[in-house]
N, C-alpha and C positions, 0 to 999 in steps of 0.2 A: 758287585760292586764293593770297592773298598773301603774300609771303615777307618777312620781315623780316631785314634785313643790318645789320650794324653799322659803324662807322666810328670809329677810337680816334685822337686826337690827344694827342701827350705833349710837354710843354714840356721839351726835351733839356737845357736849361741849368740847370733847376731840379732835375731828377732825381739823386739821389743814388746810385742803382745798389743799392737795398736788396734787390731780387728778391721783394719780396712780390707784386709785380703779375703776375709770371711764374708763381709758384706758384698764384694764386688764378685764373688764366684756365684755364678749363674745355676750351677748344679749341685751347691752344697757339698762340694768336696772337703773343703777346709772347716777346722774349728780350732778355738783355742784350748789348750791343754787345761783341765779344770784343776787338778792336783798338783802336778809337778811345775816346777820354775827351772829355768836356766841358771847359768851361773852369775848373772847379773840380776837375778830375782825377778823376771817377768814370766808370766805365763805365755809361753810361746804358743805359734801357730803349728799345727800339723793335719796330715792328710787323713781325715776321718773316713771318708769313702773313696779311696783311690779308683775303684772301678768306675766310678761316674764321670772321671775327668774327661773333658772334650779337647783338650789342649787350646783353650782360646786365648789364654796367657793374661786374663783380666787381673788375677792376683799379681802378677809380677809387675804389670804396669802400674799399679798403685801402691805398691811397696815403698816406702819413703827410705828403706834402708838397703835396698837392693839385695835381698837375702833370699828371693825367690826365683827359681830357675824353672822353665816349662819344657818339656820337650814333646814332640809330636811323633807318634809312631803309626804308620799305615799297616793294616792288617788286610790281608787278601783272601 
């Protein structure tokens, strides 16, 4: 049976660190960068555990700034 894995791309410069995507992720893939900030001064979201992504796109749906893209890849 084919396995679906996901890949998340985040535009770090547009992210304002609202934490909505981190809360929406069912598999704890995303987290906020604790020490670094982007050029706007926000602690941005990043993929802390990319191997856990299932490609559900919950994070992209709740992002108010549309800075998250989710891709699905089928492994056979």
